[in-house]
N, C-alpha and C positions, 0 to 999 in steps of 0.2 A: 586504578590498580591499588592494592594494598601492599605496602612494602614493610617488612620488619626483619630484624636481625634475629637469628636463631642460632642455638648451638646444636652441632651434629651429635645426637645422642651416642654415648659410649666412647667418643673419640677425642673430645676437648677441642674440636675444630669449630670455628665460628663460620657462619654462612649468612646468606640473605634470602628470604622467602618472598616471592611475588605472586600475588593472587589477584585474579580479576575482581574488582569491585562490581557493585550493581551497574549494569550497562543498560542503555536503551534497547528496546525490542522492536522488530519490523516484522509485520505480518504480510504475506504475499497472496493475492487471490487472482487466479488466472481466468481466462475467458471462456465462454461457452464452446463446447467441442474441443477445448484444449486440455491440458493436464499441467500438473505442478512442474513438469519438466520445462514448460515454457518460461517458468520464472526462475530457472537455475541461474542464468547469467546475471540478471538484476540482483538475485539474492546473494550472489558471491560479492558483488559490488558493495552492497550494504554491509556484508560481514566485514569486507575489507576496511570500511569506513569506520566500523566500531560497533556495529548492532549485533545483537543476538537475533537470529531469524527463524521464521516458521513458514512453511507453506503447506498446502494440502490440496488434495484432489477434490473438486467440487462433487456433491452428490450427483449421480447419473453419469459419472466419468469413471474410467479405469475400473477399479474393483467393484464399483457400484453401478456400472453402466446399464445393467438390467433394470435399474429404478429410474431411468431417464424420464420415462413417460409420466411418472408421478411427481417429479420435481416441481415445486412451485417457487415464485420469487420470494415469498414470505419464508419458505423453508430455507432458501439459500441465505437470507439475512440471518436466520437463526443459526446456521452453520458457521457463519462468519464470527458471530458472537461467541459461540463455543470455541472456535479456534483462537480468537484474541484472548479469552480467558485462559487457555492452555499455555499461550505464549507468556502471558502475565505471571503464570504460576511457575515458570521455569526458574531454576536456580540461577541467582545472580541477575536476573532481568528486573529492571525497575518498571514496575507496572503502572507508574504515572508519567512514563516516558515512551509512548508507543507510536511508532509510524505504521501506517497502513498504505499498502501499495496494490492498486487494482487496475486490471487492464480490460478493456472492452466490457463484457457483461460484469466482470469482477469489479469494475469501477462503480457499479450501482450498489451492491452490498457495502463496498468500502466507504462510500459517502454516507450511507444511512447508519453505519456503524458508529459514526462520530456522535450520534444522539444517544447511543446505547453504552458506550465505554469512553474513558478519557483518552481520546487520540490527540497527540500533540502535532503530528506531521501527516499530511494527506497527499499521496502521489497518485494521480489519475492519469492513465494513458488511454486515449480514445474512449473515454467512458461513455456508456450507453445510457439511454433513458427509456423507462416503461411506465405506461399509465397506471395511476394508483388503483384503478378499479380492476386491474388484471393481477393484482398481487396474489390471489388464491387460485389462479388458474395455472394449469401445467404449462410449464415454459415451452414444451415442444407444441402445444396446441395454440400458441398465440397467432393472431391473424397477421400475416406479413403486411398486407395492403394497409391495414389499420395502423400497424406499428410504424410504417413508413410515413404515414400522414401525420401521425402524432410527432414524429422526430423533425419533419419538415417545418412544422410550426414552432416559433420560438416559444418557449416556456419560461415560467418564473416560480418563485417560492409559493405563490397562491394557487397554482395549477399542478404542481408536482412535489411530492413529499421528499424526494431525493434532493431536489434543488432547495427546499426549505431547510433540509439538514445543512446543506452547504451555506446557506444564508446565516445560519446560527453559529458556524464553525469559527473559532477564534484562533486557531493555530496557524501554522505555516502550510502553504499549498503549492504543489507543482502540478500543472497542467501540461501534458504532452500530446500533440496532434500529429497526424501523418499528412504529408503534403499531397499524397495521392489515395486518400481514403475512399475505397469502392463500396463501403458499407454505411457509414455515417454521414448524413447531409451536413450542410454548414450550420443549420438550425440548432444542431446539438451543441457544436462548439461555441456558438454565440451564447447560448443559454448558460452554459457552464462559466464562460469567462467573465460574465457580470454577476454570477451567483454567490460571490465571496465578499460581501461588503464589510465584513467584520474581521477577516483574516488578518492575522499579524503581518504576513507577507504572502504575496501571489506571484509566482514565476510561471511564465507561459512560454513553451518552446514548441517549434514545429520542426519534425525531421522531413525535410523537403522531398526526398525521393522515396519515401516510405509508403508502403500500402498498410491497410488496416492491421494486418497480422504480423507486420515486420518479417516479411518472408526473406528478405535479402540479408545476408550476413553483415554488410556494412551498416544497414539500418539497426540491426540488433546491437551491434557494437556501439553505435552512437548512442542508442538509448541506454545501454549499460553504463557507459561513461557519464552521461548526462545525470542519470539517477544517482551514481556514486558520488559525484561531485557535489550534488544538491544536498544528499545526506551528510556527506563529509563536512560541508559548511555548516550544517545545522549543529553537528556536534562540537565543531570548533567554537561556535558561538556560545554553546553551553559552557565549554571550558573557560572561556573569557570571563563568563559571568560566575565562575566558581561552582557550577552545578555538576561538573565532572572532575575527578581528581586528575592532576598532572604530576607525572613522575618526574622528579627532579634528583640528579645525583648529589650525594653527600660531598661536602667539601672536604678534601684531603688535608 
């Protein structure tokens, strides 16, 4: 925050004005067939931690649902880049201190976004993987059997561009898995959990009784609390390093 003493115009009174300084930003990317409403709880947790936040409906969802059959993986990544640029351009947002939070399908463009823009924190909940050769195919036309086979096999940076992006990422990472995930096989979590050799810090958590979509209220609450605490700790560390201002009262 920026704190300064001011005179109240025309009155002779003295006052103190407090304005928000530049704050980190957090971008939220929901899963396929979901909506930005799915990210409302986590986004409020991030805002409470001190982030300026932005979410958006993926192409092919809500207002653009009629375009779903034309949506490609590459197009979804381009949308994420545009959204990140919009966040960084917001007033008082520090464009060099961006967190990206992706869930399920949204974890895929979130991971790749780290190669396109300066992301400092990356939070992935049950992130999905997609074959590189399918980037320009319609998401709706992807072969379910082929996709399942791809995900059951453990992948690495040499066989998957999203994992290659993870391998190059040097920021802080949060990976969150569901204890009863009915969609993603163990191969996906195993691939991601060894995919961050250069990360400044890697935190891995499992919500034991959760399904893939966090359909239970308790699971959603646990994820929201977990994410908020992780982001809050990240900002506390920045304050200790003098990278965020600390408001201190004047001595009387």
